[in-house]
C-alpha positions as CSV (number, residue, x, y, z in Angstrom):
1,M,155.3,112.6,84.9
2,G,154.2,115.1,87.5
3,N,151.1,115.9,85.4
4,L,150.2,112.3,85.1
5,R,150.5,111.9,88.9
6,T,148.3,115.0,89.4
7,D,145.7,113.7,86.9
8,R,145.5,110.3,88.7
9,M,145.2,112.0,92.1
10,H,142.4,114.2,90.8
11,A,140.6,111.2,89.3
12,S,141.0,109.4,92.7
13,N,139.5,112.3,94.5
14,D,136.5,112.4,92.1
15,L,136.1,108.7,92.6
16,G,136.3,108.9,96.4
17,L,133.6,111.7,96.4
18,L,131.3,109.6,94.2
19,L,131.7,106.5,96.3
20,R,131.2,108.4,99.5
21,H,128.1,110.0,98.1
22,W,126.6,106.6,97.1
23,R,127.5,105.0,100.5
24,E,125.9,107.9,102.4
25,L,122.9,107.8,100.1
26,R,122.4,104.1,100.9
27,G,122.9,104.7,104.6
28,T,125.8,102.2,105.1
29,S,129.0,102.5,106.9
30,Q,132.5,101.9,105.6
31,M,132.7,98.7,107.6
32,G,129.3,97.5,106.2
33,L,130.2,98.3,102.6
34,A,133.6,96.8,102.9
35,L,132.1,93.5,104.2
36,D,129.5,93.5,101.4
37,A,132.1,94.2,98.7
38,G,134.7,91.8,100.1
39,I,137.4,94.3,100.6
40,S,139.1,95.7,103.8
41,Q,137.8,98.8,105.5
42,R,141.3,100.2,105.3
43,H,141.3,99.8,101.5
44,L,137.8,101.4,101.2
45,S,139.0,104.3,103.4
46,F,142.0,104.9,101.1
47,I,139.7,104.8,98.0
48,E,137.3,107.4,99.5
49,S,140.1,109.7,100.6
50,G,141.7,109.6,97.1
51,R,144.8,107.8,98.3
52,S,144.2,104.6,96.4
53,V,142.5,103.6,93.1
54,P,140.8,100.2,93.3
55,S,141.1,97.4,90.7
56,R,138.2,97.1,88.2
57,H,137.1,93.9,90.0
58,A,137.0,95.6,93.4
59,L,135.2,98.7,92.0
60,T,132.6,96.4,90.4
61,S,132.0,94.7,93.8
62,I,131.6,98.2,95.4
63,V,129.1,99.6,93.0
64,Q,127.1,96.3,93.0
65,S,127.0,96.4,96.8
66,L,125.7,100.0,96.6
67,D,123.1,99.1,93.9
68,V,124.3,102.0,91.8
69,P,122.2,102.4,88.7
70,L,124.0,101.4,85.5
71,R,124.3,104.9,84.0
72,E,125.8,106.1,87.2
73,R,128.1,103.1,87.4
74,N,129.6,104.2,84.2
75,A,130.4,107.6,85.7
76,V,132.1,105.8,88.6
77,F,134.3,103.7,86.3
78,L,135.2,106.8,84.3
79,A,136.2,108.6,87.5
80,A,138.5,105.7,88.3
81,G,140.1,105.9,84.9
82,Y,138.4,102.8,83.5
83,A,136.2,102.4,80.4
84,P,132.4,102.4,81.0
85,A,131.1,98.9,81.8
86,Y,127.6,99.2,80.4
87,S,126.4,100.2,76.9
88,E,124.6,103.5,76.7
89,A,123.2,102.8,73.2
90,A,119.7,104.0,72.5
91,W,116.8,101.8,73.3
92,D,116.2,101.0,69.6
93,A,119.9,100.4,68.7
94,K,121.0,97.3,66.9
95,E,122.2,95.6,70.1
96,M,118.8,96.1,71.7
97,Q,116.9,94.4,68.9
98,G,115.9,91.4,71.0
99,I,114.4,93.6,73.6
100,K,112.7,95.8,71.0
101,R,111.1,92.8,69.4
102,A,109.8,91.7,72.8
103,L,108.4,95.2,73.3
104,D,106.7,95.3,69.9
105,R,105.1,92.0,70.7
106,M,103.9,93.2,74.1
107,L,102.5,96.4,72.6
108,R,100.6,94.6,69.8
109,Q,99.1,92.0,72.1
110,H,97.8,94.7,74.4
111,D,95.5,96.2,71.8
112,P,92.8,97.4,72.0
113,F,94.0,99.0,75.2
114,P,96.7,101.6,75.4
115,A,100.3,100.5,76.1
116,I,103.3,102.8,76.1
117,V,107.1,102.4,76.3
118,M,108.8,105.2,78.3
119,D,112.2,106.2,79.4
120,R,113.2,106.9,83.0
121,Y,111.8,110.4,82.7
122,W,108.3,109.3,81.4
123,N,109.1,110.4,77.8
124,V,107.2,108.3,75.3
125,L,109.5,106.1,73.1
126,T,106.9,104.1,71.3
127,T,103.3,102.9,71.7
128,N,100.8,100.4,70.4
129,A,98.1,101.5,67.9
130,S,95.5,102.0,70.6
131,S,97.4,104.6,72.6
132,P,97.3,107.6,70.2
133,R,93.8,106.6,69.3
134,F,92.7,106.6,72.9
135,F,94.3,109.9,74.0
136,G,93.6,111.5,70.7
137,S,89.9,110.9,71.3
138,F,90.1,113.5,74.1
139,I,92.6,116.1,72.7
140,D,94.6,116.9,69.6
141,M,97.8,114.9,70.2
142,E,99.4,116.3,67.0
143,A,99.3,119.7,68.6
144,R,101.5,118.6,71.4
145,T,105.1,119.0,70.3
146,G,107.7,116.3,71.3
147,P,109.1,114.8,73.2
148,R,105.8,113.6,74.5
149,N,105.8,113.1,78.2
150,M,103.1,111.2,80.0
151,L,103.3,113.1,83.2
152,H,102.9,116.5,81.4
153,L,100.0,114.9,79.5
154,F,98.2,114.2,82.8
155,F,99.1,117.4,84.7
156,D,98.7,120.0,81.9
157,P,95.2,121.7,81.9
158,E,95.4,121.5,78.1
159,G,96.1,117.8,78.2
160,V,93.8,115.0,79.4
161,R,93.5,116.5,82.9
162,P,90.0,118.0,82.2
163,F,88.7,114.6,81.3
164,L,89.9,112.9,84.5
165,V,87.1,112.9,87.1
166,N,89.5,111.9,89.9
167,W,92.4,114.0,88.7
168,K,93.7,115.0,92.1
169,T,93.9,111.4,93.3
170,V,95.6,110.3,90.1
171,A,98.0,113.3,90.1
172,R,99.0,112.7,93.7
173,S,99.5,109.0,93.0
174,L,101.7,109.8,90.0
175,I,103.9,112.1,92.1
176,H,104.4,109.2,94.5
177,R,105.1,106.9,91.6
178,V,107.9,109.2,90.4
179,N,109.6,109.0,93.7
180,R,109.0,105.2,94.2
181,E,110.2,104.2,90.7
182,L,113.3,106.3,90.5
183,V,116.1,104.3,89.0
184,G,118.3,103.2,91.9
185,G,116.1,105.2,94.2
186,V,117.9,108.4,93.2
187,L,116.4,111.8,92.5
188,D,118.8,113.0,89.9
189,E,118.8,116.5,88.5
190,R,116.5,115.7,85.5
191,S,114.0,114.0,87.8
192,R,114.1,117.0,90.1
193,T,113.5,119.4,87.2
194,L,110.6,117.2,86.0
195,L,108.9,117.3,89.4
196,D,109.4,121.1,89.6
197,E,107.7,121.4,86.2
198,L,104.8,119.3,87.4
199,F,104.4,121.4,90.6
200,A,104.4,124.6,88.5
201,Y,101.0,123.6,87.0
202,P,97.9,125.2,88.6
203,G,96.1,123.2,91.3
204,V,99.1,121.0,92.2
205,D,99.3,120.8,96.0
206,P,102.9,121.3,97.3
207,S,102.1,118.8,100.1
208,W,102.2,116.0,97.5
209,R,106.0,116.2,97.6
210,L,105.7,114.5,101.0
211,R,105.8,110.7,100.8
212,G,102.9,108.9,102.4
213,S,99.7,107.1,101.6
214,V,97.6,108.2,98.7
215,D,94.0,108.9,99.5
216,S,91.4,107.0,97.5
217,A,87.7,106.6,98.0
218,S,87.8,103.2,96.3
219,N,88.3,99.8,97.9
220,L,90.0,98.6,94.7
221,P,93.6,97.3,95.1
222,M,94.8,100.1,92.7
223,I,93.9,103.7,91.9
224,P,91.7,103.9,88.8
225,M,91.9,106.7,86.2
226,D,88.3,107.8,85.6
227,F,88.0,109.3,82.1
228,T,84.7,111.0,81.1
229,K,83.3,112.7,78.1
230,H,79.8,113.0,76.6
231,G,78.3,111.6,79.8
232,K,80.2,108.3,79.8
233,T,82.8,107.4,82.4
234,L,85.5,104.8,81.7
235,R,87.7,103.5,84.5
236,Y,91.3,102.2,83.9
237,F,94.3,101.2,85.9
238,S,97.9,100.7,84.9
239,M,100.5,98.1,85.3
240,V,104.2,98.8,84.8
241,T,106.7,96.3,83.4
242,S,110.5,96.6,83.4
243,V,113.3,94.5,82.0
244,G,114.6,91.9,84.3
245,A,118.4,91.7,84.9
246,P,119.3,94.5,82.6
247,Q,122.8,94.7,81.2
248,S,122.6,98.1,79.4
249,V,121.6,101.5,80.6
250,A,118.6,101.7,78.1
251,A,117.3,98.3,79.2
252,Q,117.4,99.3,82.9
253,E,115.6,102.6,82.3
254,L,112.8,101.3,80.1
255,R,109.2,101.2,81.5
256,I,106.2,99.7,79.8
257,E,102.9,101.2,81.0
258,S,99.8,99.1,80.1
259,M,96.3,100.3,80.8
260,F,93.6,97.9,81.7
261,P,89.8,98.3,82.3
262,A,89.1,98.5,86.0
263,D,85.6,97.0,85.6
264,E,83.5,95.0,83.2
265,E,81.5,98.0,82.1
266,T,84.6,99.8,80.9
267,E,85.8,96.7,79.1
268,A,82.5,96.5,77.3
269,L,82.4,100.2,76.4
270,H,86.0,100.8,75.6
271,E,86.1,100.6,71.8
272,E,82.6,102.1,71.5
273,C,83.6,105.1,73.5
274,M,86.9,105.6,71.7
275,F,85.0,105.9,68.4
276,A,82.3,108.0,70.0
277,L,84.9,110.4,71.4
278,D,87.1,110.7,68.3
279,P,87.3,114.3,67.1
280,P,86.1,114.7,63.5
281,S,89.7,115.2,62.3
282,A,90.7,111.8,63.7
283,R,87.8,109.8,62.1
């Protein structure tokens, strides 16, 4: 009996630490969170101090008020002694088949331009037919061992970086995107490691870690990626799609990156240049 009591107290302390961490991360007071979650400040104080374990309903209200990402919500529920609330099945699991069919349709319909499905860390999960053809026209994609990561592809001097005319502008904008699109606005350990890996590449300015405006010489409402080879320049920009009202961890963390021509000239030259740039082994 004593061990059970000790285990429950330990779990309560873990829960309290987690909730206090998220409350401070969101910059809200105990009073503000209590009002949002529909519980008393006294009850919230007892939860954070480890003196009380909330009901599942109350805990759900708290994590919703704090906008805790679904993966991290599961950790909160486990700390309270409850089963996880959200599925952590893979993005292509049976229960995700409806979303996967929608993704497959989106990818097919975006041909002949590249479209890529990624996880929260920019690892490639699947692509349309045009994506490997496009990037493979610049480098040997088969030589890059998995998992394939789009950020490394753009930052690595042996990736597509040498073919980007405006690489510094694109790279800096990607760093800002990583920070802006963090799930739940949280820089977790894997995201921090990913950023450290990117800043380890030569020519990456440490000042890009600072959040601020991204310099661009263009008056366009987006930052184009200017690819060049054999004297031809093609300009693209990307749009990102996510799953609305996700109810599983995988669904919340999916990102669909679709590349579009930034001007009429690129649209007209796109397929011609892909064939022209194909290495002999890819033809």
